[in-house]
Legacy VTK file of the C-alpha trace (Angstrom):
# vtk DataFile Version 3.0
C-alpha trace
ASCII
DATASET POLYDATA
POINTS 73 float
57.813 -1.652 -143.927
54.306 -3.137 -143.933
51.693 -0.974 -145.672
49.025 0.546 -143.443
45.480 -0.612 -143.972
42.316 1.037 -142.686
39.027 -0.829 -142.520
36.644 1.940 -143.653
34.078 -0.638 -144.877
33.704 -2.261 -141.444
34.713 -5.668 -142.773
34.792 -8.607 -140.390
38.201 -9.653 -139.107
38.220 -12.596 -141.542
37.236 -10.431 -144.532
39.911 -7.896 -143.620
42.511 -10.650 -143.263
41.560 -11.929 -146.736
42.057 -8.457 -148.233
45.380 -8.080 -146.430
46.615 -11.316 -147.975
45.542 -10.121 -151.428
47.318 -6.761 -151.187
50.395 -7.808 -149.206
52.655 -7.619 -152.266
51.412 -4.265 -153.582
54.377 -1.891 -153.456
53.980 0.012 -156.732
51.173 1.026 -159.076
52.518 -1.550 -161.497
52.034 -4.252 -158.831
48.439 -3.134 -158.296
47.579 -3.066 -162.002
49.201 -6.461 -162.571
47.348 -7.992 -159.633
43.955 -6.497 -160.520
44.207 -7.810 -164.075
45.317 -11.241 -162.852
42.463 -11.706 -160.356
39.878 -10.154 -162.655
38.954 -7.122 -160.563
40.327 -4.707 -163.150
37.295 -3.236 -164.901
38.562 0.106 -166.134
36.984 2.092 -163.301
40.246 2.795 -161.540
40.938 6.433 -160.832
44.005 8.454 -159.976
43.428 11.606 -157.940
46.288 14.092 -157.790
46.846 15.492 -154.303
49.983 17.463 -155.125
52.993 17.171 -157.422
54.204 13.962 -155.807
51.220 12.433 -153.987
48.247 10.662 -155.569
45.357 8.470 -154.465
44.798 5.409 -156.644
41.303 3.919 -156.429
40.586 0.404 -157.687
37.407 -1.622 -157.763
37.892 -4.756 -155.655
34.829 -6.998 -155.289
31.327 -6.986 -153.842
31.106 -3.211 -154.184
34.356 -2.595 -152.310
37.149 -0.331 -153.485
40.812 -0.303 -152.543
42.360 3.143 -152.163
46.131 3.492 -152.203
48.095 6.547 -151.171
50.906 6.726 -153.740
53.982 8.949 -153.656
LINES 1 74
73 0 1 2 3 4 5 6 7 8 9 10 11 12 13 14 15 16 17 18 19 20 21 22 23 24 25 26 27 28 29 30 31 32 33 34 35 36 37 38 39 40 41 42 43 44 45 46 47 48 49 50 51 52 53 54 55 56 57 58 59 60 61 62 63 64 65 66 67 68 69 70 71 72
């Protein structure tokens, strides 16, 4: 199942396609952390917001002032 992506930053179609390529293999928090360290976007500002006992939002700095927000269960 392909992850859903919402363009809340009003990126152009090309910019959005670039982000989609970058995050296409993100299935777990471990994948996200590994990727963000590899590409150099990991800067320690990530945040994990607890929604309930099994649902969290993971927020990661991306680039150019953008953030990626993942709904994690």
